[in-house]
ZADO-1210 file (C-alpha; in nm, 4 decimals, padded with zeros to 6 digits):
<atoms>
<atom x="02.0014" y="-00.6472" z="05.6145" code="MET" pos="1"/>
<atom x="01.6689" y="-00.3990" z="05.7108" code="PRO" pos="2"/>
<atom x="01.3907" y="-00.3869" z="05.5325" code="ARG" pos="3"/>
<atom x="01.4421" y="-00.0546" z="05.4002" code="ARG" pos="4"/>
<atom x="01.8241" y="-00.1672" z="05.2364" code="ALA" pos="5"/>
<atom x="01.6913" y="-00.4607" z="05.1252" code="LEU" pos="6"/>
<atom x="01.3988" y="-00.2809" z="04.9359" code="LEU" pos="7"/>
<atom x="01.6511" y="00.0037" z="04.7349" code="LEU" pos="8"/>
<atom x="01.8427" y="-00.2942" z="04.6454" code="MET" pos="9"/>
<atom x="01.5143" y="-00.5160" z="04.4689" code="LEU" pos="10"/>
<atom x="01.4081" y="-00.1332" z="04.3145" code="CYS" pos="11"/>
<atom x="01.7758" y="-00.0679" z="04.1972" code="GLY" pos="12"/>
<atom x="01.7697" y="-00.4602" z="04.0252" code="ALA" pos="13"/>
<atom x="01.4529" y="-00.4123" z="03.8895" code="LEU" pos="14"/>
<atom x="01.5549" y="-00.0732" z="03.7150" code="ALA" pos="15"/>
<atom x="01.8496" y="-00.2281" z="03.5785" code="GLY" pos="16"/>
<atom x="01.7039" y="-00.5096" z="03.4298" code="ALA" pos="17"/>
<atom x="01.6854" y="-00.5196" z="03.0307" code="PRO" pos="18"/>
<atom x="01.3235" y="-00.4570" z="02.9220" code="ALA" pos="19"/>
<atom x="01.1616" y="-00.7302" z="02.7268" code="ALA" pos="20"/>
<atom x="01.2738" y="-00.7669" z="02.3896" code="ALA" pos="21"/>
<atom x="01.0156" y="-00.6676" z="02.1116" code="SER" pos="22"/>
<atom x="00.8873" y="-00.9452" z="01.8716" code="THR" pos="23"/>
<atom x="01.0020" y="-00.8553" z="01.5296" code="VAL" pos="24"/>
<atom x="00.7619" y="-00.8799" z="01.2466" code="VAL" pos="25"/>
<atom x="00.8578" y="-00.8432" z="00.8942" code="LYS" pos="26"/>
<atom x="00.6197" y="-00.5892" z="00.7112" code="ALA" pos="27"/>
<atom x="00.6281" y="-00.6449" z="00.3837" code="TYR" pos="28"/>
<atom x="00.5333" y="-00.3631" z="00.0912" code="ASN" pos="29"/>
<atom x="00.5217" y="-00.4008" z="-00.3138" code="SER" pos="30"/>
<atom x="00.4814" y="-00.0591" z="-00.4133" code="TYR" pos="31"/>
<atom x="00.8051" y="00.0400" z="-00.5444" code="GLY" pos="32"/>
<atom x="00.8551" y="00.3883" z="-00.6207" code="GLY" pos="33"/>
<atom x="00.6608" y="00.7206" z="-00.5031" code="ALA" pos="34"/>
<atom x="00.4830" y="00.7969" z="-00.2783" code="PRO" pos="35"/>
<atom x="00.5928" y="00.4530" z="-00.0953" code="TYR" pos="36"/>
<atom x="00.9418" y="00.4448" z="-00.1507" code="VAL" pos="37"/>
<atom x="01.1565" y="00.7601" z="-00.2013" code="GLU" pos="38"/>
<atom x="01.4866" y="00.6339" z="-00.1309" code="GLY" pos="39"/>
<atom x="01.4663" y="00.5626" z="00.2295" code="LYS" pos="40"/>
<atom x="01.1760" y="00.8257" z="00.2676" code="ARG" pos="41"/>
<atom x="00.7902" y="00.7779" z="00.1875" code="GLY" pos="42"/>
<atom x="00.4741" y="00.6392" z="00.2916" code="LEU" pos="43"/>
<atom x="00.5833" y="00.3066" z="00.3314" code="ALA" pos="44"/>
<atom x="00.8879" y="00.4142" z="00.6179" code="PRO" pos="45"/>
<atom x="00.6024" y="00.6575" z="00.7593" code="ASP" pos="46"/>
<atom x="00.3925" y="00.4340" z="00.7733" code="LEU" pos="47"/>
<atom x="00.6067" y="00.1820" z="01.0018" code="ILE" pos="48"/>
<atom x="00.7492" y="00.4268" z="01.2118" code="ALA" pos="49"/>
<atom x="00.3681" y="00.5471" z="01.3054" code="TYR" pos="50"/>
<atom x="00.2432" y="00.1937" z="01.3834" code="VAL" pos="51"/>
<atom x="00.5850" y="00.0760" z="01.5893" code="ASN" pos="52"/>
<atom x="00.5142" y="00.3840" z="01.8391" code="ARG" pos="53"/>
<atom x="00.1086" y="00.2673" z="01.8447" code="LYS" pos="54"/>
<atom x="00.2593" y="-00.1012" z="01.9533" code="LEU" pos="55"/>
<atom x="00.4430" y="00.0553" z="02.2655" code="GLU" pos="56"/>
<atom x="00.7522" y="-00.2129" z="02.2285" code="GLY" pos="57"/>
<atom x="00.5080" y="-00.5472" z="02.2158" code="ARG" pos="58"/>
<atom x="00.5773" y="-00.5682" z="01.8075" code="TYR" pos="59"/>
<atom x="00.8095" y="-00.4031" z="01.6016" code="ARG" pos="60"/>
<atom x="00.7375" y="-00.4183" z="01.2697" code="LEU" pos="61"/>
<atom x="01.0826" y="-00.4250" z="01.0185" code="GLN" pos="62"/>
<atom x="01.0028" y="-00.2615" z="00.6353" code="LEU" pos="63"/>
<atom x="01.0671" y="-00.4995" z="00.4069" code="VAL" pos="64"/>
<atom x="01.0518" y="-00.3609" z="-00.0206" code="ASN" pos="65"/>
<atom x="00.9694" y="-00.6255" z="-00.2866" code="LEU" pos="66"/>
<atom x="00.8008" y="-00.6519" z="-00.6486" code="THR" pos="67"/>
<atom x="00.4521" y="-00.7451" z="-00.6134" code="ARG" pos="68"/>
<atom x="00.4951" y="-01.0696" z="-00.8064" code="ARG" pos="69"/>
<atom x="00.7627" y="-01.2179" z="-00.5373" code="ASP" pos="70"/>
<atom x="00.4981" y="-01.0741" z="-00.2404" code="LEU" pos="71"/>
<atom x="00.2256" y="-01.3002" z="-00.4012" code="ASN" pos="72"/>
<atom x="00.4893" y="-01.5941" z="-00.3892" code="GLN" pos="73"/>
<atom x="00.5167" y="-01.5364" z="-00.0461" code="LEU" pos="74"/>
<atom x="00.1623" y="-01.5061" z="00.0298" code="MET" pos="75"/>
<atom x="00.0677" y="-01.8478" z="-00.1600" code="GLU" pos="76"/>
<atom x="00.3389" y="-02.0478" z="-00.0213" code="ALA" pos="77"/>
<atom x="00.2322" y="-02.3805" z="00.0404" code="PRO" pos="78"/>
<atom x="00.4240" y="-02.3358" z="00.4501" code="SER" pos="79"/>
<atom x="00.1718" y="-01.9905" z="00.4969" code="GLY" pos="80"/>
<atom x="00.2445" y="-01.6884" z="00.4928" code="PHE" pos="81"/>
<atom x="00.4188" y="-01.5387" z="00.7905" code="VAL" pos="82"/>
<atom x="00.4377" y="-01.1495" z="00.8618" code="GLY" pos="83"/>
<atom x="00.2623" y="-00.8541" z="00.7733" code="VAL" pos="84"/>
<atom x="00.1563" y="-00.7579" z="00.4190" code="ALA" pos="85"/>
<atom x="00.0900" y="-00.3484" z="00.3573" code="LEU" pos="86"/>
<atom x="-00.1631" y="-00.1198" z="00.1787" code="PHE" pos="87"/>
<atom x="-00.3056" y="-00.4517" z="00.0211" code="LEU" pos="88"/>
<atom x="-00.6889" y="-00.4930" z="-00.0934" code="ALA" pos="89"/>
<atom x="-00.8458" y="-00.7866" z="-00.1273" code="PRO" pos="90"/>
<atom x="-00.9364" y="-00.6879" z="-00.5065" code="ILE" pos="91"/>
<atom x="-00.5495" y="-00.6942" z="-00.5189" code="PHE" pos="92"/>
<atom x="-00.4850" y="-01.0786" z="-00.4188" code="ILE" pos="93"/>
<atom x="-00.7941" y="-01.2362" z="-00.5170" code="GLY" pos="94"/>
<atom x="-00.9487" y="-01.2600" z="-00.1405" code="ASP" pos="95"/>
<atom x="-01.2919" y="-01.0687" z="-00.2025" code="VAL" pos="96"/>
<atom x="-01.4486" y="-01.2678" z="00.0549" code="PRO" pos="97"/>
<atom x="-01.1845" y="-01.2122" z="00.2836" code="GLN" pos="98"/>
<atom x="-01.1546" y="-01.6384" z="00.3846" code="LYS" pos="99"/>
<atom x="-00.7711" y="-01.6791" z="00.2887" code="ARG" pos="100"/>
<atom x="-00.6318" y="-01.4312" z="00.5285" code="PHE" pos="101"/>
<atom x="-00.6924" y="-01.1544" z="00.8228" code="HIS" pos="102"/>
<atom x="-00.7715" y="-00.8578" z="00.6952" code="TRP" pos="103"/>
<atom x="-00.7995" y="-00.5123" z="00.9274" code="SER" pos="104"/>
<atom x="-01.0036" y="-00.2634" z="00.8650" code="PRO" pos="105"/>
<atom x="-00.9189" y="00.0119" z="00.5901" code="PRO" pos="106"/>
<atom x="-00.6424" y="00.2568" z="00.7261" code="PHE" pos="107"/>
<atom x="-00.6631" y="00.4671" z="00.3808" code="LEU" pos="108"/>
<atom x="-00.9219" y="00.4910" z="00.1082" code="ASP" pos="109"/>
<atom x="-00.8140" y="00.5077" z="-00.2199" code="ASP" pos="110"/>
<atom x="-00.9328" y="00.4831" z="-00.6331" code="SER" pos="111"/>
<atom x="-00.7505" y="00.3452" z="-00.9404" code="ASN" pos="112"/>
<atom x="-00.7936" y="00.5913" z="-01.2114" code="ALA" pos="113"/>
<atom x="-00.7631" y="00.5285" z="-01.6057" code="ILE" pos="114"/>
<atom x="-00.4905" y="00.7293" z="-01.6982" code="ILE" pos="115"/>
<atom x="-00.4436" y="00.7782" z="-02.0962" code="SER" pos="116"/>
<atom x="-00.3477" y="01.0563" z="-02.3358" code="ARG" pos="117"/>
<atom x="-00.5068" y="01.4029" z="-02.4109" code="LEU" pos="118"/>
<atom x="-00.4721" y="01.3260" z="-02.7979" code="GLU" pos="119"/>
<atom x="-00.6703" y="00.9610" z="-02.7588" code="ASN" pos="120"/>
<atom x="-00.8618" y="00.9732" z="-02.3958" code="PRO" pos="121"/>
<atom x="-00.9705" y="00.6535" z="-02.2561" code="VAL" pos="122"/>
<atom x="-01.3774" y="00.6805" z="-02.2176" code="ARG" pos="123"/>
<atom x="-01.3917" y="00.4220" z="-01.9593" code="TYR" pos="124"/>
<atom x="-01.7199" y="00.2028" z="-02.0097" code="ASP" pos="125"/>
<atom x="-01.6494" y="-00.1598" z="-01.8995" code="GLY" pos="126"/>
<atom x="-01.3949" y="-00.3631" z="-02.0631" code="PRO" pos="127"/>
<atom x="-01.4902" y="-00.4029" z="-02.3819" code="ALA" pos="128"/>
<atom x="-01.4283" y="-00.0262" z="-02.3943" code="SER" pos="129"/>
<atom x="-01.0714" y="-00.0764" z="-02.3778" code="LEU" pos="130"/>
<atom x="-01.0307" y="-00.3486" z="-02.6350" code="VAL" pos="131"/>
<atom x="-00.7617" y="-00.2619" z="-02.9001" code="GLY" pos="132"/>
<atom x="-00.5826" y="-00.0497" z="-02.6525" code="LEU" pos="133"/>
<atom x="-00.2194" y="-00.1240" z="-02.5170" code="ARG" pos="134"/>
<atom x="-00.2285" y="-00.1198" z="-02.1596" code="PHE" pos="135"/>
<atom x="00.0670" y="-00.0664" z="-01.9351" code="ALA" pos="136"/>
<atom x="00.0479" y="-00.2890" z="-01.6040" code="GLY" pos="137"/>
<atom x="00.2884" y="-00.3461" z="-01.2968" code="ILE" pos="138"/>
<atom x="00.4805" y="-00.6588" z="-01.2847" code="TYR" pos="139"/>
<atom x="00.2681" y="-00.9096" z="-01.0882" code="GLY" pos="140"/>
<atom x="-00.0303" y="-00.6560" z="-01.0189" code="ASN" pos="141"/>
<atom x="-00.3646" y="-00.8389" z="-01.0875" code="ARG" pos="142"/>
<atom x="-00.6464" y="-00.5868" z="-01.2431" code="TYR" pos="143"/>
<atom x="-00.9662" y="-00.7100" z="-01.2699" code="THR" pos="144"/>
<atom x="-01.1683" y="-00.6741" z="-01.5594" code="GLY" pos="145"/>
<atom x="-00.8891" y="-00.6160" z="-01.7705" code="ILE" pos="146"/>
<atom x="-00.6594" y="-00.9643" z="-01.7223" code="ASP" pos="147"/>
<atom x="-00.9747" y="-01.1368" z="-01.8472" code="GLU" pos="148"/>
<atom x="-00.8865" y="-00.9724" z="-02.1534" code="TYR" pos="149"/>
<atom x="-00.5334" y="-00.9921" z="-02.2195" code="VAL" pos="150"/>
<atom x="-00.4517" y="-01.2070" z="-02.4895" code="GLY" pos="151"/>
<atom x="-00.8074" y="-01.0923" z="-02.6177" code="LYS" pos="152"/>
<atom x="-00.7663" y="-00.7405" z="-02.7708" code="GLY" pos="153"/>
<atom x="-00.5569" y="-00.6078" z="-02.5020" code="ILE" pos="154"/>
<atom x="-00.2182" y="-00.6229" z="-02.5077" code="PRO" pos="155"/>
<atom x="-00.0202" y="-00.6143" z="-02.1959" code="ARG" pos="156"/>
<atom x="00.3085" y="-00.4551" z="-02.1160" code="SER" pos="157"/>
<atom x="00.4772" y="-00.4331" z="-01.7547" code="ASN" pos="158"/>
<atom x="00.7080" y="-00.2374" z="-01.5897" code="ALA" pos="159"/>
<atom x="00.8202" y="-00.1767" z="-01.2435" code="TYR" pos="160"/>
<atom x="00.6165" y="00.0896" z="-01.0989" code="ASP" pos="161"/>
<atom x="00.3546" y="00.3404" z="-01.1868" code="ALA" pos="162"/>
<atom x="00.6392" y="00.6595" z="-01.2836" code="MET" pos="163"/>
<atom x="00.7967" y="00.3993" z="-01.5099" code="SER" pos="164"/>
<atom x="00.4538" y="00.3193" z="-01.6718" code="ASN" pos="165"/>
<atom x="00.3634" y="00.7339" z="-01.6733" code="LEU" pos="166"/>
<atom x="00.7188" y="00.7858" z="-01.8729" code="ARG" pos="167"/>
<atom x="00.5717" y="00.5144" z="-02.1434" code="ARG" pos="168"/>
<atom x="00.2840" y="00.7043" z="-02.1660" code="LEU" pos="169"/>
<atom x="00.4488" y="01.0162" z="-02.2207" code="ALA" pos="170"/>
<atom x="00.6078" y="00.8761" z="-02.4984" code="ARG" pos="171"/>
<atom x="00.3664" y="00.7262" z="-02.6735" code="GLY" pos="172"/>
<atom x="00.4166" y="00.3785" z="-02.6067" code="GLU" pos="173"/>
<atom x="00.0693" y="00.2650" z="-02.4690" code="ALA" pos="174"/>
<atom x="-00.2641" y="00.3832" z="-02.4571" code="ASP" pos="175"/>
<atom x="-00.3601" y="00.3748" z="-02.0775" code="PHE" pos="176"/>
<atom x="-00.2497" y="00.2512" z="-01.7425" code="THR" pos="177"/>
<atom x="-00.4288" y="00.2040" z="-01.4081" code="VAL" pos="178"/>
<atom x="-00.2829" y="00.3353" z="-01.1227" code="MET" pos="179"/>
<atom x="-00.3780" y="00.5016" z="-00.7794" code="PRO" pos="180"/>
<atom x="-00.5615" y="00.8381" z="-00.8309" code="LEU" pos="181"/>
<atom x="-00.3628" y="00.9370" z="-00.5050" code="SER" pos="182"/>
<atom x="-00.0120" y="00.8454" z="-00.6634" code="SER" pos="183"/>
<atom x="-00.0903" y="00.9977" z="-00.9843" code="PHE" pos="184"/>
<atom x="-00.1752" y="01.3271" z="-00.7181" code="ARG" pos="185"/>
<atom x="00.1742" y="01.2668" z="-00.5689" code="TYR" pos="186"/>
<atom x="00.3799" y="01.1933" z="-00.8725" code="LEU" pos="187"/>
<atom x="00.2819" y="01.5246" z="-01.0954" code="ARG" pos="188"/>
<atom x="00.5357" y="01.6569" z="-00.9286" code="ARG" pos="189"/>
<atom x="00.7783" y="01.4186" z="-01.0192" code="GLN" pos="190"/>
<atom x="00.6432" y="01.4370" z="-01.3611" code="MET" pos="191"/>
<atom x="00.7034" y="01.8392" z="-01.3534" code="ASP" pos="192"/>
<atom x="01.0669" y="01.7965" z="-01.2223" code="ARG" pos="193"/>
<atom x="01.1610" y="01.5607" z="-01.5262" code="GLU" pos="194"/>
<atom x="00.9803" y="01.8227" z="-01.7768" code="LYS" pos="195"/>
<atom x="00.7153" y="01.5584" z="-01.9226" code="LEU" pos="196"/>
<atom x="00.4167" y="01.6729" z="-02.0535" code="PRO" pos="197"/>
<atom x="00.1949" y="01.6096" z="-01.7792" code="VAL" pos="198"/>
<atom x="-00.0583" y="01.8343" z="-01.9382" code="GLY" pos="199"/>
<atom x="-00.0969" y="01.6318" z="-02.1852" code="GLN" pos="200"/>
<atom x="-00.2238" y="01.3047" z="-01.9833" code="LEU" pos="201"/>
<atom x="-00.5989" y="01.2464" z="-01.9496" code="HIS" pos="202"/>
<atom x="-00.7467" y="01.1364" z="-01.5981" code="VAL" pos="203"/>
<atom x="-01.0769" y="00.9352" z="-01.6365" code="GLY" pos="204"/>
<atom x="-01.4045" y="01.0719" z="-01.5546" code="ASP" pos="205"/>
<atom x="-01.4602" y="00.8236" z="-01.3077" code="LYS" pos="206"/>
<atom x="-01.3030" y="00.5775" z="-01.0978" code="PRO" pos="207"/>
<atom x="-01.1983" y="00.2739" z="-01.2762" code="PHE" pos="208"/>
<atom x="-01.2662" y="00.0720" z="-00.8578" code="ASN" pos="209"/>
<atom x="-01.2647" y="00.1896" z="-00.5522" code="GLN" pos="210"/>
<atom x="-01.0922" y="00.0436" z="-00.2554" code="PHE" pos="211"/>
<atom x="-00.9368" y="00.0479" z="00.0950" code="GLY" pos="212"/>
<atom x="-00.6009" y="-00.0148" z="00.2130" code="ARG" pos="213"/>
<atom x="-00.5621" y="-00.2879" z="00.4718" code="HIS" pos="214"/>
<atom x="-00.2857" y="-00.5074" z="00.6559" code="PHE" pos="215"/>
<atom x="-00.3042" y="-00.8083" z="00.5725" code="VAL" pos="216"/>
<atom x="-00.2206" y="-01.1652" z="00.7972" code="LEU" pos="217"/>
<atom x="-00.2388" y="-01.5181" z="00.7726" code="ALA" pos="218"/>
<atom x="-00.4943" y="-01.6603" z="00.9738" code="PRO" pos="219"/>
<atom x="-00.4033" y="-01.7325" z="01.3803" code="GLY" pos="220"/>
<atom x="-00.2086" y="-01.4871" z="01.4416" code="ASN" pos="221"/>
<atom x="-00.4793" y="-01.3154" z="01.6306" code="SER" pos="222"/>
<atom x="-00.2738" y="-01.1337" z="01.8820" code="GLU" pos="223"/>
<atom x="-00.0871" y="-00.9358" z="01.6467" code="LEU" pos="224"/>
<atom x="-00.4120" y="-00.9347" z="01.4400" code="ALA" pos="225"/>
<atom x="-00.5985" y="-00.7740" z="01.7359" code="GLN" pos="226"/>
<atom x="-00.3597" y="-00.4958" z="01.7777" code="GLU" pos="227"/>
<atom x="-00.3612" y="-00.3989" z="01.4191" code="LEU" pos="228"/>
<atom x="-00.7155" y="-00.3889" z="01.3975" code="ASP" pos="229"/>
<atom x="-00.6876" y="-00.1777" z="01.6719" code="ARG" pos="230"/>
<atom x="-00.4759" y="00.0453" z="01.5400" code="ILE" pos="231"/>
<atom x="-00.6107" y="00.0376" z="01.1786" code="ALA" pos="232"/>
<atom x="-00.9598" y="00.1309" z="01.2959" code="ALA" pos="233"/>
<atom x="-00.8332" y="00.4428" z="01.5032" code="ALA" pos="234"/>
<atom x="-00.6225" y="00.6162" z="01.2113" code="MET" pos="235"/>
<atom x="-00.8756" y="00.7460" z="01.0069" code="PRO" pos="236"/>
<atom x="-00.9346" y="00.9988" z="01.2607" code="CYS" pos="237"/>
<atom x="-00.6157" y="01.0201" z="01.4262" code="ASP" pos="238"/>
<atom x="-00.4534" y="01.3659" z="01.3905" code="ARG" pos="239"/>
<atom x="-00.0919" y="01.2457" z="01.3109" code="GLU" pos="240"/>
<atom x="-00.1940" y="01.0081" z="01.0648" code="TRP" pos="241"/>
<atom x="-00.4358" y="01.2283" z="00.8976" code="ARG" pos="242"/>
<atom x="-00.1221" y="01.4855" z="00.8651" code="ARG" pos="243"/>
<atom x="00.1365" y="01.1724" z="00.6942" code="ILE" pos="244"/>
<atom x="-00.2022" y="01.0497" z="00.4595" code="ALA" pos="245"/>
<atom x="-00.2908" y="01.4476" z="00.3268" code="GLN" pos="246"/>
<atom x="00.1107" y="01.4606" z="00.2669" code="HIS" pos="247"/>
<atom x="00.0953" y="01.1627" z="00.0418" code="TYR" pos="248"/>
<atom x="-00.1857" y="01.3105" z="-00.1418" code="HIS" pos="249"/>
<atom x="-00.4460" y="01.0420" z="00.0161" code="PHE" pos="250"/>
<atom x="-00.8904" y="01.1618" z="00.1091" code="PRO" pos="251"/>
<atom x="-00.9174" y="01.2005" z="00.4287" code="LEU" pos="252"/>
<atom x="-01.2170" y="01.0189" z="00.6406" code="ALA" pos="253"/>
<atom x="-01.5041" y="01.2594" z="00.7243" code="ASN" pos="254"/>
<atom x="-01.7043" y="01.3127" z="01.0405" code="GLY" pos="255"/>
<atom x="-01.4024" y="01.3403" z="01.2554" code="CYS" pos="256"/>
<atom x="-01.3905" y="01.5183" z="01.5440" code="ARG" pos="257"/>
</atoms>
């Protein structure tokens, strides 16, 4: 067979060969309401689509929505955590030293605010200033500085998402809640649609706490961790990601060219 014909046959065979399959990795989102999940849309699916484009086929993240309580159980399983947790901060899961898990660079900046009723605004000055007030939390969420007082002067009741707690505040069923300021800004539109008295809610003068949001993996998955670290480090100044973050009312990083 002529050499040229052989080369053409080899090229054709390579062109027709299937591409190597991506490694599918479950990516867990424990935020059940807007802006993270809104039907089939929201920040969580937008993040997954963005990251999968950046992974360029080496891995493919598959979104799994679940409660924070269920995610806590997965991450604390004796067999070890398999997958990627989204949007977490070390303070949320008691890993402030960042030794139990691998934490990517933060890809979003955020803060928690104390939301209360304008007729009885909460002036936060440490946990003691919350004693005697009814706290609306979210199932499975940990609130450092509040949890220590639950049952000792701060009664806590729970809902499944932040919007439910805003409704409870508006009805006078709770005195305050703690939620991401980005979420409160975004949910104002939903409150307007539901004709809830958003003007009767008070946002604390100073943040309850400030944090970055990360990808979280079990130690040992070094190849995927390196890929996500690379992507996360570039996200704050990436134009596409900045458009997404701005749409969901997150603050944008400074110093980007």
